[in-house]
C-alpha positions as CSV (number, residue, x, y, z in Angstrom):
1,M,-10.4,54.2,14.0
2,K,-7.6,51.0,13.4
3,P,-6.0,50.8,9.7
4,T,-6.7,47.7,8.1
5,T,-3.4,45.8,6.9
6,A,-3.1,43.8,4.2
7,G,-3.3,40.3,5.8
8,E,-6.8,41.4,7.3
9,G,-8.0,43.0,4.5
10,R,-7.2,39.6,2.3
11,R,-8.7,37.6,4.8
12,D,-11.6,39.8,4.7
13,A,-11.8,39.2,0.7
14,D,-11.3,35.5,1.8
15,R,-14.1,35.3,4.2
16,R,-16.8,37.5,1.9
17,A,-15.9,34.9,-1.2
18,L,-16.8,31.9,0.7
19,E,-19.8,33.3,2.7
20,A,-20.9,34.1,-0.9
21,W,-20.5,31.0,-2.0
22,L,-22.3,29.2,0.9
23,D,-25.1,31.6,0.7
24,A,-25.6,30.7,-3.1
25,L,-25.7,26.9,-2.6
26,V,-28.6,27.6,-0.2
27,A,-30.3,30.3,-2.9
28,E,-29.5,28.4,-6.1
29,R,-29.3,24.8,-5.4
30,G,-31.6,24.6,-2.5
31,L,-29.4,22.3,-0.4
32,A,-30.2,21.6,3.4
33,A,-28.1,23.7,6.3
34,N,-26.2,20.3,7.6
35,T,-25.0,19.9,4.1
36,V,-24.0,23.8,4.0
37,E,-22.3,23.6,7.3
38,A,-20.3,20.8,6.1
39,Y,-19.0,22.2,3.2
40,G,-18.3,25.4,5.4
41,R,-16.4,23.1,7.7
42,D,-14.2,21.3,4.7
43,L,-13.2,24.8,3.0
44,A,-12.3,26.2,7.0
45,R,-10.2,23.2,7.0
46,L,-8.7,24.0,3.8
47,W,-8.3,27.4,4.9
48,D,-6.1,26.9,7.8
49,D,-4.1,24.9,6.6
50,L,-3.5,27.2,3.3
51,E,-2.8,29.9,5.8
52,K,-0.2,27.8,7.6
53,R,1.9,27.7,4.5
54,R,1.4,31.2,4.0
55,V,-1.0,30.7,0.6
56,D,-3.5,33.0,-0.1
57,P,-7.0,30.7,-0.3
58,L,-8.2,32.8,-3.5
59,A,-5.1,32.2,-5.0
60,A,-4.2,28.4,-4.2
61,E,-3.1,26.7,-7.4
62,A,-3.6,22.8,-8.0
63,P,-0.7,21.5,-6.3
64,E,-1.1,23.0,-2.8
65,L,-4.8,21.6,-2.4
66,Q,-3.9,18.1,-4.0
67,R,-1.4,18.1,-1.0
68,H,-4.4,19.3,1.4
69,L,-6.4,16.2,0.2
70,R,-3.7,14.0,0.5
71,D,-2.7,15.2,3.8
72,L,-6.2,14.6,5.0
73,R,-6.2,11.1,4.0
74,R,-2.9,10.5,5.6
75,D,-4.0,12.0,8.9
76,G,-6.9,9.2,8.8
77,L,-9.8,10.9,7.2
78,S,-11.8,8.4,5.4
79,A,-12.1,8.2,1.7
80,R,-16.1,9.3,1.6
81,S,-14.8,12.6,3.7
82,V,-12.0,13.6,1.7
83,A,-14.5,13.4,-1.1
84,R,-16.6,15.6,0.3
85,A,-13.6,18.0,0.9
86,L,-12.9,17.5,-3.3
87,A,-16.8,18.4,-3.8
88,S,-16.5,21.4,-1.6
89,I,-13.3,22.4,-3.2
90,R,-14.6,21.9,-6.7
91,G,-17.5,23.8,-5.7
92,F,-16.1,26.6,-4.4
93,Y,-13.4,27.2,-6.7
94,G,-15.9,27.1,-9.9
95,F,-17.9,29.6,-8.1
96,L,-15.1,31.9,-8.2
97,V,-14.5,31.4,-11.7
98,D,-18.0,32.3,-12.5
99,D,-18.1,35.0,-10.4
100,G,-15.3,36.8,-11.8
101,R,-12.9,36.0,-8.9
102,R,-10.2,34.2,-10.8
103,S,-9.8,33.3,-14.5
104,D,-8.8,29.9,-13.8
105,D,-10.2,26.9,-12.2
106,P,-7.2,25.1,-10.0
107,S,-9.7,22.2,-8.9
108,V,-9.9,21.1,-12.2
109,H,-7.6,17.9,-12.6
110,L,-7.7,17.2,-9.0
111,T,-7.5,13.3,-8.1
112,S,-10.7,11.7,-6.8
113,P,-9.8,9.6,-3.4
114,K,-12.0,7.1,-5.6
115,T,-9.4,6.8,-7.3
116,W,-6.7,6.1,-4.7
117,R,-5.8,2.6,-4.5
118,T,-5.4,1.1,-0.7
119,L,-1.5,0.2,-0.7
120,P,-1.0,-3.1,0.6
121,K,1.1,-3.8,3.5
122,V,4.7,-4.7,3.0
123,L,7.3,-5.4,5.8
124,S,10.7,-3.1,6.0
125,E,14.0,-5.5,5.2
126,Q,14.6,-5.3,9.2
127,Q,11.4,-7.3,10.0
128,I,12.0,-9.5,7.3
129,D,15.3,-10.3,8.9
130,S,13.3,-10.7,12.2
131,L,10.8,-13.0,10.9
132,L,13.2,-15.5,9.1
133,S,15.5,-15.6,12.2
134,S,12.2,-16.6,14.3
135,P,11.7,-20.2,13.7
136,D,13.5,-22.5,15.9
137,V,15.8,-24.5,13.6
138,H,17.0,-26.9,16.1
139,E,13.1,-28.3,15.7
140,D,12.2,-30.1,12.7
141,L,9.1,-27.9,12.6
142,G,11.5,-24.9,12.6
143,I,13.6,-25.9,9.8
144,R,10.5,-26.8,7.6
145,D,9.1,-23.2,8.6
146,K,12.2,-21.7,8.2
147,A,12.4,-23.2,4.8
148,M,8.7,-22.2,3.6
149,I,9.3,-18.6,4.9
150,E,12.3,-18.1,3.2
151,L,11.5,-19.3,-0.3
152,I,8.1,-17.8,-0.1
153,Y,9.8,-14.2,0.1
154,A,12.8,-15.5,-2.1
155,S,10.0,-16.0,-4.8
156,G,6.9,-14.1,-4.1
157,L,4.9,-17.4,-4.5
158,R,1.3,-17.4,-3.9
159,V,0.6,-19.5,-0.8
160,S,-1.4,-22.0,-3.1
161,E,1.6,-21.9,-5.2
162,L,3.6,-23.1,-2.1
163,V,1.6,-25.7,-0.5
164,D,0.7,-27.4,-3.4
165,L,4.4,-27.0,-4.9
166,R,5.5,-30.7,-6.0
167,L,9.0,-32.4,-5.6
168,G,9.3,-32.4,-9.8
169,Q,8.8,-28.5,-9.7
170,V,12.0,-27.9,-7.9
171,R,15.3,-27.6,-9.3
172,L,17.6,-27.2,-6.6
173,E,20.5,-27.5,-8.6
174,Q,19.5,-24.6,-10.7
175,G,17.8,-22.5,-8.2
176,Y,14.9,-22.1,-9.9
177,L,10.8,-23.7,-9.5
178,V,8.3,-24.4,-11.9
179,A,4.9,-22.7,-10.5
180,F,2.0,-23.1,-11.7
181,G,-0.3,-19.9,-11.2
182,K,-3.9,-18.9,-12.3
183,G,-5.2,-20.4,-14.7
184,S,-2.8,-23.4,-14.6
185,K,-0.3,-21.1,-16.0
186,E,3.3,-22.0,-16.2
187,R,6.1,-19.8,-14.8
188,I,9.7,-20.0,-14.2
189,V,10.5,-18.4,-10.8
190,P,14.2,-18.5,-9.4
191,F,15.1,-18.2,-5.2
192,G,18.4,-17.5,-3.8
193,E,21.1,-19.5,-2.1
194,R,19.8,-19.1,1.1
195,A,16.5,-19.9,0.2
196,E,17.7,-23.3,-1.4
197,A,20.2,-24.0,1.7
198,W,16.9,-24.8,3.7
199,I,15.2,-26.4,1.3
200,R,17.8,-29.1,1.3
201,T,18.1,-29.4,4.9
202,Y,14.4,-29.8,4.8
203,L,14.3,-32.4,2.3
204,R,17.4,-34.5,4.0
205,E,16.5,-33.8,7.6
206,V,13.2,-33.8,8.1
207,R,10.7,-34.8,5.5
208,P,12.2,-37.9,4.9
209,R,11.1,-38.9,8.5
210,W,7.5,-37.5,8.2
211,L,6.8,-39.0,5.0
212,S,3.4,-41.3,5.2
213,G,2.7,-42.8,2.4
214,R,3.9,-41.9,-1.4
215,H,3.2,-38.7,-2.5
216,D,5.6,-35.5,-3.8
217,V,4.0,-32.6,-1.9
218,V,7.5,-30.8,-0.6
219,F,6.1,-29.2,2.3
220,L,4.3,-31.7,5.1
221,N,2.8,-31.4,8.3
222,F,4.3,-33.6,11.5
223,R,1.8,-36.3,10.4
224,G,3.4,-36.6,6.8
225,R,0.7,-34.9,4.9
226,G,0.6,-31.8,2.8
227,L,0.1,-28.3,4.1
228,T,-3.2,-26.5,3.8
229,R,-3.4,-22.9,2.9
230,Q,-4.8,-22.1,6.6
231,G,-2.5,-24.1,7.8
232,F,0.7,-22.2,6.5
233,W,-1.3,-19.0,7.3
234,K,-1.7,-20.2,10.9
235,I,2.1,-20.8,10.8
236,L,3.2,-17.8,9.7
237,K,0.7,-15.9,11.9
238,K,2.4,-17.4,15.3
239,Y,5.5,-15.9,13.8
240,G,4.5,-12.5,13.1
241,E,3.3,-12.4,16.6
242,S,6.5,-13.3,17.7
243,V,8.6,-10.6,16.0
244,G,5.3,-7.4,16.9
245,V,3.8,-8.0,13.0
246,P,0.0,-9.3,14.2
247,S,-2.0,-10.6,11.6
248,L,0.8,-11.4,9.1
249,S,-0.4,-13.1,6.0
250,P,1.4,-15.1,3.5
251,H,0.3,-12.1,1.0
252,V,2.4,-9.5,2.9
253,L,5.3,-11.5,2.3
254,R,4.7,-11.5,-1.4
255,H,4.0,-7.7,-1.6
256,S,7.4,-7.3,0.2
257,F,9.3,-9.6,-1.8
258,A,8.0,-7.2,-4.9
259,S,8.2,-4.1,-3.1
260,H,11.6,-5.2,-2.1
261,L,13.1,-6.2,-5.8
262,L,11.6,-2.5,-7.1
263,E,13.3,-0.8,-4.2
264,H,16.6,-2.3,-5.3
265,G,16.2,-1.5,-9.1
266,A,14.3,-4.1,-10.5
267,D,12.4,-3.8,-13.9
268,L,8.5,-3.5,-13.2
269,R,8.0,-6.1,-16.1
270,I,10.7,-8.3,-14.1
271,V,8.3,-8.3,-11.3
272,Q,5.6,-9.2,-13.5
273,T,6.8,-12.0,-14.4
274,L,8.1,-13.4,-11.3
275,L,4.4,-12.7,-10.0
276,G,2.5,-14.0,-12.7
277,H,0.5,-10.9,-13.5
278,A,-1.1,-11.1,-16.4
279,D,-1.7,-7.4,-17.0
280,I,1.4,-4.8,-15.4
281,S,-1.4,-2.9,-14.3
282,T,-1.9,-5.0,-11.5
283,T,2.0,-5.0,-10.7
284,Q,2.4,-1.1,-11.2
285,I,0.6,-1.2,-7.3
286,Y,4.3,-1.9,-6.2
287,T,5.6,1.3,-7.7
288,H,2.8,3.4,-5.2
289,I,4.1,1.7,-2.3
290,H,8.0,3.0,-3.8
291,Q,6.7,6.2,-4.2
292,H,4.6,6.5,-1.3
293,R,7.7,5.2,1.1
294,L,10.1,7.8,-0.7
295,K,7.5,10.5,-0.1
296,S,6.9,9.3,3.5
297,L,10.7,9.9,4.1
298,Y,11.2,13.1,2.1
299,D,8.4,14.6,4.6
300,R,10.1,13.2,7.9
301,F,13.5,14.3,7.1
302,H,13.6,17.4,4.5
303,P,14.3,20.5,6.7
304,R,12.0,22.5,3.9
305,R,9.5,19.4,3.3
């Protein structure tokens, strides 16, 4: 008879523990066969993952289980499916404790996918450069579009704040504007020299030729009227498609503005003020973007990830 190796013995123990839990689901909780099979598949996937990392499933700790859940989400599994995988993990490790096979439950503090927020889309700095280079500044429309895109990325304005901007709100000499956000809350928003230069060019060379009647809206369409939010969205979508970023929206530029500030060392409170967020918890989503990028880079490049 072939002797049993330590590895084979451990795998047999793992399999017996899993089978005992699945049997208990049927006998004690009366779960349907399809549900039990689904839990079994979830744990079989966990087994494969842990064994690839040379981790004994019966001895796995919380960080290893949380990494498994995170990888499931990263690999495209829906939040609902990951939630079921978490339920399977909690049920199994709770059973191990109740059955005396473990003294602690590593699944107690695992994070539920329901608390994982979908991270907003942001452009890389290289994509921003391509986008800002796409308007044809030899044409009036291109000059206007260039000024608008430069400004919204330089300031993080909401699209409504951009298209409703009035001449009296812009302080070109000082390099800032006065924005009126949600609830007509006023805030001071600085912008850089590049945005300032293109706004000046637009105001000097384009707007006077287009202006129809007497009004003080900064950005006009070629008929001399103010742009709508939908109008600017269509403009931006066109440029996004030209640089390989389909379905580009103004809010993506606002997200990119905030994310890039944090990546370059800005304080979260400063970003909150610039965006006009009443609650800093709204702004904290951008720290998650930053952390997600760092983790992705680590996973791609570290030799012992």
